[in-house]
N, C-alpha and C positions, 0 to 999 in steps of 0.2 A: 611725262611731266611729274614732278615731285608732288607728293601728297599735300604738302603745305601750300604749294602754289595752286593746286586744284581747289583746296579749301578757300583760298582767297578769291580766286576767280568765281567760284560758285557763290560765295558770299556777296560779291559785287553784283552778279547777275540776279540773284534772288532779291537783293535790295532794289535793283532797277525794276524788276517785275512787280514787286510790292508797291513801289512808287507809282507805276503805271496803273495798277489796280486802284490805288487811292485816288489818283487824279482823274482817271477816265470813268470809273464806275461808283465811286464813293462820295468824294467831297469836291471834286472839280467844278468849275463854273458850268460846263456843258451837261453835267449830270441832271440838271433840272429838265432838260429836254428829252431825256432817254426814258423809254417805258420801263416799268419794273421787270418785265420779262427779259428785255435786252440787257438790263443791268445784271440780272441773275445769271444769264448765259455768259456774260463777260466775266463775272466773278468765277464761274466754273472753269472757263478757258484759262484764266490766270492761275487758278489752282492747279490745273493740269499742266501748265507750263513750268511750275516750280518743281514738280515731281522728277522729270528727267534731269534737270540741272543738279539737284541733290544726288540723284542716283549716279550721275557721272562722277561727282566728287567722292562718293563713298564706295563705289563698287569694287575698287581695287585696293581698299585700305588693308594694311597688314593684319588687322583683326576682322575676319570676314563677316561677322554678324552685324557690323555697323551698316553695311549696305542692306542687309535683310531688315534690320530695325527701321531704316528709312522707308523702305517699300511697304512693310507691314503697317507702320503707323499711318502713312498716307493712304494706304488701302482702306484701313478701318475708318479714317476720317472721311474719305471720299464716299465710301459706302453709306456711312451715317448721314452725310449731307444729302446724298441722292435719295435715300429712304425718306428723310424728312421732307424733301421737296415733293416726292410722289404723294406722301400722306397729305401734305398741304394742298396740293392740287386736286386730289381725288376726294378727300373727306372734309377738309377745312376745320378739323376739330382741334388743331394745335393753337395754343394761346400765343398772343404777341410776346409775352415774356419769354416763353420757350423759344420762339423764333429768334428773338434778340440774343438769347444764349447761343443758339446755333450759329448766329452771325459772328459771335466772338470766337467760336471754334474755327470758323473759316478764316477770320482775321489772323489767328495764331498760325494756322498752317500755310497762309500765304505770306507770312512775315519771315524775316531771317532768323527768328528766334529758335525754331527747331534745329536749324543748321548749327547755330552757335551752341546750343545745348548738347548736341551730338559731338561737336568738336571738343567741348569741355570734358565730356564723358570719355572721349578717345584719349585725351591727354592723361586723364586719371588712369585709364586702363593701360596705356603705354608705360606710364611711370611705374605702375604696379608690376608689369611684366619685366621691366628692366631691373627693379629692385629684387624680384624673385630669382633672377639669374645670377 
């Protein structure tokens, strides 16, 4: 499959996953009946579902570091979110403002925005490579 088509399919899949997260675990009608632990696990599963979709789209890119950038950035975000979750459960010393900020980090990484930013970066890199040749 051409890289452009992979990008489009991955963008559509990530958008659908993001929509499911928003509807099932964030703002949907049924969210009121879900316990906070189930919501957190749902958010985590959704985040884990975005990672392989993006990896599939970027792993065979002509510039190989795009796939690595995808994995490293999601690895750092995932590690940070897990660490904050462990600290929250074990110590309870984290403030609500900080936890709200961590939520925005999770929102960012479960949205299509990282995929779009990486795509824009790839367009710039490909254009620079073609101009240099």
